[in-house]
C-alpha positions as CSV (number, residue, x, y, z in Angstrom):
1,M,-61.9,-37.6,25.8
2,V,-58.9,-36.0,26.6
3,T,-58.9,-34.3,29.7
4,E,-57.3,-30.9,30.3
5,D,-54.5,-32.3,32.3
6,A,-53.6,-33.9,29.6
7,K,-53.4,-31.7,27.1
8,K,-51.7,-29.0,29.5
9,K,-49.0,-32.0,30.0
10,L,-48.6,-32.6,26.3
11,K,-47.8,-29.0,25.5
12,L,-45.3,-28.8,28.0
13,L,-43.6,-32.3,26.6
14,E,-43.8,-30.5,23.6
15,K,-42.1,-27.0,24.9
16,E,-39.6,-28.9,26.7
17,T,-38.8,-31.1,22.9
18,E,-38.3,-27.8,21.8
19,V,-36.0,-26.0,24.3
20,K,-34.0,-29.5,24.2
21,K,-33.9,-28.9,20.4
22,E,-32.8,-25.4,20.6
23,M,-30.1,-26.2,23.6
24,K,-28.4,-28.6,20.7
25,K,-28.2,-26.0,18.3
26,K,-25.0,-24.8,17.6
27,Y,-24.7,-21.1,16.7
28,K,-21.7,-18.8,15.0
29,Y,-21.1,-15.4,14.7
30,V,-20.2,-14.3,11.1
31,A,-19.1,-11.1,9.1
32,P,-22.4,-8.9,8.6
33,D,-21.3,-8.8,4.6
34,G,-24.0,-5.5,4.4
35,G,-25.5,-3.1,6.7
36,W,-23.2,-1.2,8.6
37,G,-20.2,-2.9,6.5
38,Y,-21.6,-0.4,4.0
39,L,-20.9,2.7,5.8
40,V,-17.5,1.5,6.5
41,A,-17.0,1.2,2.8
42,I,-17.7,4.6,2.3
43,S,-15.2,5.8,4.7
44,A,-13.0,3.9,3.6
45,I,-13.5,5.6,0.0
46,I,-13.1,9.4,2.1
47,S,-9.6,7.4,3.7
48,F,-8.0,6.6,0.6
49,S,-9.1,9.2,-1.6
50,T,-8.0,11.9,1.2
51,T,-4.7,10.5,1.4
52,T,-3.7,8.9,-1.6
53,S,-5.7,10.7,-4.4
54,F,-3.1,13.7,-4.5
55,L,0.2,12.2,-4.3
56,G,0.2,12.0,-8.6
57,T,-0.1,16.0,-8.1
58,F,2.5,16.3,-5.7
59,G,5.0,18.7,-8.2
60,M,1.6,20.8,-8.8
61,M,1.1,21.4,-5.9
62,Y,4.6,22.2,-4.5
63,D,6.1,23.1,-7.5
64,E,6.1,26.8,-6.4
65,F,7.4,26.3,-3.0
66,I,10.4,24.3,-4.1
67,N,11.9,26.9,-6.1
68,E,11.3,29.3,-3.6
69,I,13.4,27.5,-1.5
70,S,15.9,26.2,-4.1
71,M,15.1,22.7,-3.3
72,S,17.4,20.3,-5.5
73,S,16.3,17.1,-7.1
74,A,18.4,15.1,-4.1
75,G,16.4,16.9,-1.9
76,V,13.0,16.0,-3.7
77,T,14.0,12.2,-3.8
78,L,15.1,12.2,0.1
79,L,11.9,13.7,0.9
80,S,10.3,10.4,-1.1
81,G,12.6,8.2,0.5
82,I,11.1,9.8,4.2
83,S,7.8,9.5,3.3
84,C,7.8,5.8,1.9
85,L,9.6,5.1,5.2
86,A,7.5,6.9,7.8
87,G,4.5,5.3,6.0
88,A,6.2,1.5,6.0
89,L,6.8,1.8,9.7
90,S,3.7,3.4,10.8
91,G,2.1,0.5,9.1
92,F,4.2,-2.1,10.4
93,S,3.4,-1.0,14.0
94,T,-0.7,-0.8,13.3
95,S,-1.0,-4.3,14.8
96,A,1.5,-3.0,18.2
97,L,-0.3,-0.3,18.6
98,L,-4.0,-1.5,18.7
99,K,-2.7,-4.0,21.7
100,L,-2.6,0.2,23.4
101,M,-5.8,1.6,22.2
102,S,-8.7,1.0,20.4
103,M,-9.2,0.8,16.7
104,R,-11.1,4.1,16.3
105,W,-8.6,6.2,19.2
106,L,-6.1,4.5,16.7
107,A,-8.0,6.3,13.4
108,F,-8.7,9.3,15.0
109,I,-4.7,10.1,16.0
110,A,-3.7,8.5,13.2
111,S,-6.6,11.5,11.3
112,V,-4.8,14.0,13.5
113,T,-1.4,13.6,12.3
114,F,-2.3,13.7,8.3
115,A,-4.6,16.7,9.0
116,I,-1.2,18.2,11.0
117,G,0.6,17.2,7.6
118,T,-1.4,18.4,5.0
119,L,-2.6,22.0,7.2
120,G,1.1,22.5,8.3
121,T,2.1,22.6,4.4
122,V,0.3,26.0,4.1
123,I,2.2,27.8,6.8
124,M,5.7,25.7,6.1
125,T,8.8,27.9,5.1
126,T,12.1,26.0,5.1
127,T,13.2,22.3,4.1
128,L,13.1,20.7,7.4
129,M,9.2,21.8,7.8
130,F,9.0,20.2,4.6
131,Y,10.6,17.2,5.6
132,F,8.1,17.0,9.0
133,T,4.8,17.8,7.5
134,V,5.1,16.1,4.0
135,G,7.3,13.3,4.7
136,I,6.6,12.7,8.7
137,C,3.1,13.6,9.2
138,Q,1.3,12.5,5.9
139,G,3.7,9.4,5.6
140,V,2.9,8.2,9.4
141,G,-1.3,8.8,9.0
142,L,-1.1,7.7,5.8
143,G,0.4,4.0,6.8
144,I,-2.1,3.8,9.7
145,M,-5.1,4.7,8.1
146,F,-4.7,2.4,4.6
147,N,-3.8,-0.6,7.3
148,L,-7.2,-0.1,9.2
149,S,-8.7,0.8,6.5
150,C,-8.4,-2.3,4.7
151,S,-9.1,-4.6,7.9
152,I,-12.0,-3.2,8.8
153,M,-13.2,-3.6,5.3
154,N,-11.9,-7.0,5.9
155,D,-13.3,-8.0,9.0
156,Y,-16.9,-6.2,7.9
157,F,-17.1,-8.9,4.6
158,D,-16.6,-12.0,3.4
159,E,-18.8,-13.1,0.8
160,K,-19.1,-10.0,-0.9
161,R,-15.6,-8.6,0.1
162,V,-14.2,-8.7,-3.2
163,L,-17.3,-6.7,-4.6
164,V,-16.9,-4.2,-1.9
165,M,-13.3,-3.4,-1.7
166,N,-13.4,-3.4,-5.9
167,F,-15.7,-0.7,-5.5
168,V,-14.0,1.1,-2.8
169,Q,-10.8,1.1,-5.3
170,T,-12.7,1.8,-8.5
171,A,-14.1,4.5,-6.8
172,T,-11.1,5.5,-5.3
173,G,-9.1,5.7,-8.9
174,V,-12.0,7.9,-10.2
175,I,-11.2,10.0,-7.9
176,A,-7.4,10.0,-8.8
177,M,-8.1,11.0,-12.2
178,V,-9.7,14.2,-11.3
179,A,-7.6,14.8,-8.6
180,P,-5.2,16.6,-11.4
181,I,-8.1,18.9,-12.9
182,F,-9.4,19.8,-9.3
183,V,-5.8,20.9,-8.8
184,K,-4.9,22.7,-11.9
185,W,-8.2,24.6,-11.7
186,S,-8.2,25.3,-7.5
187,I,-4.3,27.0,-8.4
188,E,-5.3,29.3,-10.8
189,Q,-8.0,30.2,-8.8
190,Y,-6.4,30.2,-5.4
191,G,-2.9,29.8,-5.9
192,S,-0.6,27.0,-4.9
193,K,-1.2,28.1,-0.9
194,G,-4.8,28.6,-1.1
195,T,-4.9,25.4,-2.6
196,L,-2.6,23.4,-0.2
197,L,-5.5,24.7,2.3
198,L,-8.5,23.6,0.7
199,I,-6.6,20.2,0.3
200,G,-6.1,20.5,3.9
201,G,-9.7,21.0,4.5
202,L,-11.0,18.1,2.3
203,T,-8.4,15.9,4.4
204,L,-10.3,16.7,7.5
205,H,-13.3,14.5,6.3
206,N,-11.1,11.7,7.9
207,F,-13.0,12.3,10.9
208,V,-16.6,11.4,9.5
209,A,-14.4,8.3,8.5
210,V,-13.1,7.7,12.2
211,L,-16.7,8.2,12.8
212,L,-18.4,5.2,10.8
213,M,-15.5,2.5,11.7
214,Q,-17.6,1.3,14.5
215,P,-16.2,-1.9,15.9
216,V,-17.4,-5.1,13.5
217,K,-18.5,-7.0,16.9
218,W,-21.5,-4.4,17.5
219,H,-22.6,-5.9,13.9
220,M,-21.8,-9.5,13.8
221,R,-24.6,-12.1,12.3
222,K,-25.7,-14.7,14.7
223,V,-26.6,-17.9,12.5
224,E,-26.8,-21.7,13.2
225,V,-24.1,-24.3,12.7
226,L,-25.3,-26.9,10.5
227,E,-23.8,-30.5,11.2
228,S,-22.1,-30.1,7.8
229,T,-20.6,-26.9,8.4
230,E,-19.3,-27.7,12.1
231,L,-17.4,-30.9,10.6
232,K,-16.4,-28.5,7.9
233,L,-15.1,-26.8,10.6
234,L,-13.5,-29.1,13.1
235,L,-11.6,-30.6,9.4
236,E,-10.1,-26.9,9.4
237,E,-9.1,-27.3,12.6
238,N,-7.7,-30.7,12.4
239,N,-5.4,-30.0,9.6
240,N,-4.0,-27.0,11.0
241,V,-5.2,-24.7,8.5
242,E,-4.5,-21.2,10.0
243,K,-6.8,-19.3,7.6
244,L,-11.0,-19.4,7.9
245,D,-13.5,-17.4,5.7
246,T,-15.0,-15.5,8.2
247,P,-14.5,-14.7,11.7
248,V,-16.3,-17.1,14.1
249,I,-17.0,-17.2,17.5
250,S,-18.8,-20.8,18.5
251,M,-20.9,-19.9,21.4
252,T,-20.3,-23.7,22.7
253,D,-17.0,-22.2,23.2
254,L,-18.3,-20.4,25.8
255,E,-19.3,-23.3,27.9
256,K,-15.8,-25.1,28.0
257,T,-14.1,-25.0,31.0
258,P,-10.3,-25.9,30.8
259,T,-9.1,-28.9,31.8
260,K,-5.6,-29.8,34.0
261,E,-4.1,-30.5,30.6
262,D,-5.5,-26.7,29.4
263,L,-4.1,-25.6,32.5
264,A,-0.7,-27.1,32.3
265,K,-0.3,-26.1,28.8
266,A,-1.1,-22.7,30.2
267,I,1.4,-22.5,32.4
268,E,4.1,-24.3,30.7
269,S,3.4,-21.6,27.8
270,S,3.5,-18.6,30.6
271,Q,7.1,-19.7,32.0
272,T,8.4,-19.9,28.7
273,Y,7.5,-16.6,28.0
274,D,9.2,-15.2,30.9
275,N,12.3,-17.0,30.1
276,K,12.5,-15.0,26.5
277,S,14.8,-12.6,26.1
278,G,14.1,-8.7,25.9
279,F,14.2,-8.3,22.4
280,R,12.3,-11.7,21.8
281,K,9.3,-10.1,24.0
282,F,9.4,-7.0,21.8
283,L,9.4,-8.4,18.5
284,E,6.5,-10.3,19.3
285,S,4.9,-7.2,20.6
286,L,5.5,-5.4,17.0
287,I,4.8,-8.5,15.3
288,D,2.4,-11.8,15.0
289,T,6.0,-14.2,15.1
290,S,3.9,-16.9,13.3
291,L,4.0,-14.8,10.3
292,I,7.5,-14.6,9.5
293,R,7.6,-17.9,8.5
294,T,4.2,-18.8,6.7
295,F,4.2,-15.0,5.2
296,L,7.1,-13.0,5.4
297,L,9.0,-15.3,3.5
298,S,6.8,-16.5,1.1
299,C,5.9,-15.4,-2.3
300,V,2.3,-13.8,-0.6
301,G,4.5,-11.5,1.3
302,L,7.3,-10.9,-1.2
303,G,5.6,-11.1,-4.2
304,P,3.2,-7.7,-3.7
305,A,5.6,-5.7,-2.2
306,L,8.6,-6.2,-4.4
307,C,5.7,-5.8,-7.7
308,L,4.5,-3.1,-6.5
309,A,7.7,-1.3,-5.8
310,A,9.2,-2.4,-9.1
311,D,5.5,-1.0,-11.1
312,S,5.7,2.6,-9.2
313,L,9.3,3.3,-10.4
314,Y,8.8,1.5,-13.9
315,V,6.2,4.8,-14.3
316,V,8.1,7.2,-12.6
317,M,10.8,6.2,-15.3
318,V,9.2,5.6,-18.3
319,P,7.8,9.1,-19.4
320,T,11.7,10.4,-19.5
321,Y,12.3,6.8,-21.5
322,L,9.6,7.9,-24.3
323,Y,11.1,11.3,-24.3
324,F,15.0,9.4,-24.7
325,I,14.0,7.6,-27.8
326,G,11.9,10.5,-30.0
327,W,8.3,10.3,-28.7
328,S,6.1,13.4,-29.1
329,Q,4.8,15.4,-26.2
330,D,0.9,14.2,-27.1
331,N,2.0,10.4,-27.8
332,V,3.6,10.4,-24.1
333,A,0.4,11.8,-22.9
334,M,-1.7,9.6,-24.4
335,A,0.1,6.9,-23.3
336,I,-0.3,7.9,-19.8
337,T,-4.0,8.1,-20.7
338,L,-4.4,4.4,-22.1
339,Y,-2.2,3.5,-19.0
340,G,-4.9,5.2,-16.5
341,F,-8.0,3.8,-18.7
342,G,-6.5,0.0,-18.7
343,D,-6.2,0.4,-14.8
344,L,-9.9,1.9,-14.4
345,S,-11.3,-0.3,-16.8
346,M,-10.0,-3.6,-15.3
347,R,-11.3,-2.3,-11.7
348,V,-15.2,-1.8,-13.3
349,V,-14.3,-5.8,-14.5
350,F,-13.0,-6.9,-11.5
351,T,-16.1,-5.6,-9.6
352,I,-18.6,-7.1,-12.3
353,V,-16.7,-10.6,-11.9
354,S,-16.5,-10.0,-8.3
355,K,-19.0,-13.2,-7.7
356,W,-16.1,-15.6,-9.7
357,I,-13.0,-14.6,-8.3
358,Y,-12.9,-16.7,-5.4
359,K,-13.4,-19.3,-7.2
360,L,-10.5,-18.4,-9.9
361,G,-8.5,-18.5,-7.0
362,I,-7.3,-14.5,-5.8
363,Q,-3.7,-15.8,-6.1
364,N,-4.3,-16.9,-9.6
365,I,-5.4,-14.2,-11.0
366,Y,-2.5,-11.9,-9.0
367,I,0.3,-14.4,-11.2
368,V,-1.6,-13.8,-14.3
369,G,-1.4,-10.1,-13.3
370,I,2.6,-10.1,-12.8
371,A,2.7,-12.1,-16.2
372,V,0.9,-9.2,-17.9
373,A,3.2,-6.7,-17.0
374,V,6.0,-8.5,-17.9
375,I,4.5,-9.4,-21.4
376,S,3.6,-5.9,-21.6
377,R,7.0,-4.6,-20.6
378,V,8.9,-6.5,-22.7
379,G,6.4,-5.7,-25.9
380,V,7.4,-1.8,-25.5
381,M,11.0,-2.3,-25.4
382,C,10.9,-4.4,-28.5
383,S,8.3,-2.7,-30.6
384,S,8.8,-0.3,-32.8
385,S,5.9,0.7,-34.1
386,V,3.8,3.5,-31.6
387,M,0.2,1.9,-32.2
388,A,1.9,-1.3,-30.9
389,S,2.8,0.6,-27.9
390,M,-0.1,2.4,-26.5
391,V,-2.0,-1.2,-26.8
392,Y,1.1,-2.5,-24.8
393,F,0.7,0.6,-22.4
394,T,-3.1,-0.2,-22.1
395,L,-2.1,-3.7,-20.9
396,M,0.2,-1.9,-18.2
397,G,-2.8,-0.3,-16.5
398,V,-4.4,-3.6,-16.6
399,S,-1.6,-5.2,-15.0
400,H,-1.1,-2.4,-12.5
401,C,-4.8,-2.9,-11.3
402,S,-4.4,-6.8,-10.8
403,I,-1.0,-5.8,-8.9
404,A,-2.1,-3.2,-7.2
405,V,-6.0,-3.5,-6.4
406,L,-6.0,-6.9,-5.2
407,I,-3.2,-7.0,-2.8
408,P,-5.3,-6.7,0.5
409,L,-7.5,-9.6,-1.1
410,V,-4.3,-11.9,-1.5
411,I,-3.2,-11.4,1.9
412,S,-6.7,-12.1,3.2
413,D,-6.9,-15.0,1.3
414,A,-3.7,-16.0,2.6
415,V,-3.5,-15.2,6.5
416,A,-6.6,-16.0,9.2
417,P,-8.7,-12.8,9.6
418,E,-7.3,-12.0,13.3
419,K,-3.9,-11.7,11.4
420,F,-4.5,-9.2,8.9
421,T,-4.0,-6.3,10.2
422,S,-0.2,-7.6,11.1
423,A,-0.1,-9.7,7.7
424,M,-0.9,-5.9,6.2
425,G,1.6,-4.3,8.4
426,I,4.5,-6.3,7.1
427,W,3.7,-6.2,3.8
428,L,3.6,-2.4,3.8
429,L,7.1,-3.0,5.6
430,L,8.2,-4.9,3.0
431,T,7.0,-2.6,0.3
432,G,8.3,0.6,2.1
433,T,12.1,-1.6,2.3
434,C,11.8,-2.7,-1.5
435,S,11.0,0.8,-2.8
436,I,13.9,2.4,-0.8
437,A,16.5,-0.3,-2.0
438,I,15.3,-0.8,-6.0
439,G,15.1,3.1,-6.5
440,P,19.1,3.7,-6.3
441,V,19.8,0.2,-7.6
442,I,17.8,0.8,-10.5
443,G,19.0,4.5,-11.2
444,A,22.8,2.8,-11.0
445,V,21.8,0.4,-13.6
446,R,21.2,3.2,-15.7
447,D,23.6,5.5,-15.1
448,F,26.5,2.5,-15.2
449,T,25.4,1.4,-18.7
450,N,23.8,4.7,-19.9
451,S,20.7,2.4,-21.2
452,Y,17.5,2.8,-20.1
453,S,16.9,-0.6,-21.7
454,N,19.3,-2.3,-19.0
455,A,17.6,-0.8,-16.0
456,F,13.9,-1.8,-17.2
457,Y,14.8,-5.0,-18.1
458,T,16.4,-5.3,-14.4
459,L,12.9,-4.3,-13.5
460,I,11.0,-7.2,-15.6
461,A,13.2,-9.4,-13.9
462,L,11.9,-8.8,-10.4
463,Y,8.3,-9.8,-11.7
464,A,9.3,-12.4,-13.6
465,I,11.0,-14.4,-10.7
466,F,7.5,-14.4,-8.8
467,V,5.8,-15.6,-12.2
468,V,7.7,-19.2,-12.2
469,L,8.1,-19.1,-8.2
470,W,4.5,-18.6,-7.1
471,P,2.9,-21.2,-9.0
472,I,5.4,-23.7,-7.7
473,E,4.7,-22.3,-3.9
474,L,1.2,-22.8,-4.9
475,I,1.3,-26.4,-6.0
476,V,3.5,-27.5,-3.1
477,K,1.1,-25.5,-0.4
478,N,-1.7,-27.5,-2.1
479,R,-0.3,-30.9,-2.0
480,Q,0.6,-30.5,1.5
481,R,-3.1,-29.5,2.4
482,R,-4.2,-32.0,0.6
483,R,-2.2,-35.0,2.1
484,I,-2.9,-33.8,5.6
485,T,-6.8,-33.8,4.6
486,L,-6.9,-37.3,3.6
487,K,-4.4,-38.5,6.9
488,N,-6.9,-36.5,9.1
489,F,-10.1,-38.2,7.4
490,K,-8.4,-41.4,7.8
491,S,-8.2,-41.0,11.5
492,S,-11.4,-39.9,11.8
493,Q,-13.0,-43.4,9.9
494,L,-10.6,-45.3,12.2
495,N,-12.1,-43.4,15.3
496,K,-15.5,-44.0,14.2
497,Y,-15.6,-47.4,13.5
498,P,-12.7,-49.3,15.5
499,S,-11.6,-53.0,14.9
């Protein structure tokens, strides 16, 4: 017979064993991949819709004011450049500003700035006020809000990142297609000033978006790290791979104490920082300098920036070219409609096949999108058939979706989660710089040669550069990664089975 004392001792022993097992378990915090993240996605839709959906209706909204102040085409071009530069600089500065204040406070300030820009257009009376409200205020607000919205979605989602980001972009695209119809109706009902006031009121919904942008650390999931997963993480650390698929905080990291070597390295690092020049310190406060080599000077950084700038310029120039070669207004309108149809259709396709996109490779898909852009544009230039050109314009819309929509995913695939905001800022700065630089160059080519074809072939060459160079870069990086993995595996085997 087992006595009561023996039973109690047995239970205590079992509990002690369970406690020891629990203490040996390791945990990590991972992205929510749902929950409050869906409300964050809604906040991104609100932010993107209020800041970007009405960009295509610029002429409709401000035509009366531009005629009233007799603003020249050069003045409108200058306004576009100011807005682009303001957005690029503010987006680039977002990472540095987050060191001074919380994300929600920065988003709130950006929303206030953008609201001042939109509501200020109602009372503007001079060209200078036009430059300040639309160029500076709206540009600054747009740059910061775009960066923050992309960053917080990247933090909240891992496995569902492609699905959610594509859904957000699709919803924004649908709203952008409705925006011109809404603006036309509003102008007929309330006039241009009333329309600007109404749109200004819509931008105030950004404050709702800010309230939904809760820090991801409030909603992180705690999951157990299995031995295979822990080994994978260790291999990634040994491979010096900067990117992790999810934001990870190991529970065991909290229990680690610094060694003498760690303290010595910290002191040496502090002394090195003190010896740096003031300019170097200022530069490091603005940008993660490690990204200069790994991101800024790579196809992942330069490719999306240059291709998006070229894509935007092509869309602006192509209607004038079509009229120049004798297309009717109906055919031009149909071409633009098919361009939008191809774009929207591809957004839906990306949403449906989101589970397989990472398996195919985000960067691989992006390269294919650039290649389609080259083929479709060359096709339009070489085709004499209107019907064939319509097909090519649909393909242009497909390529535009790949070039524009996948950018946050491409950057997320290339950098670590904690560096995403800084990388997005660099990309925004590159895009703004490319937009400002390419426009005058392509315009000069058009005026000097008196040919749209030469201007368009110059733009096509910019796409073609990355169709050639990007795959080469991927092959080189994959070989380097494979070599490092093999080297670390051999090293681990030697340590495990010493001779």
